[in-house]
C-alpha positions, 0 to 999 in steps of 0.5 A: 522536491525531496524524496520525502515530499514525494513519498508523503504525497504518494502515501497521503493519496493512498491513505485518502483512497483507502479511506474512501474505499473503506467507506464504499465497501461498508462492513466488508472492510480490509482486516487491519491485522492482516495489513499490519503483518503485510506492512512488516513483511514488506518493510523487511523485504524492502530493507533487504533487497534495496540494500542488496541492489544499492550495494551492487550499484544497480541504483543510487540516490542523490544525497541532497534529496534524502533525509539521511535516515537509512535502514541498511543501505535503503533510505527511509523514503523507500519504505513509503511505496510498500506502505502505500501498497499495503494500505491501498490494495487490501482496501481496493480488494475489499471494496471490489469484493463488497461491490461483487457481493451486492451485485450477486445479492441483487441478482439472487433477489431478482431471481437471476442465476448467479 
């Protein structure tokens, strides 16, 4: 399996989970603009720090399993993980927040203190 195949499965699973979590969270969804800014920032940080780590010899990739596209010294496949995290974590947060809000609302209706 190449790194891009592994990355595609990883990002695909994160996107599917994010869609399911968005449906579960109802109208309390993650903000797309904030996710976009997060993705840009994480991509810049990944490009800088992966380039530094690869340049210093902390790790390397087998060229046989890479696409060959690099940003700095970082292979394109390295950017899948920050992308998956930036998509999945805000939707998970929104779903957990929506669940908590529903629980708090039902407690208030039942007369229980929150």
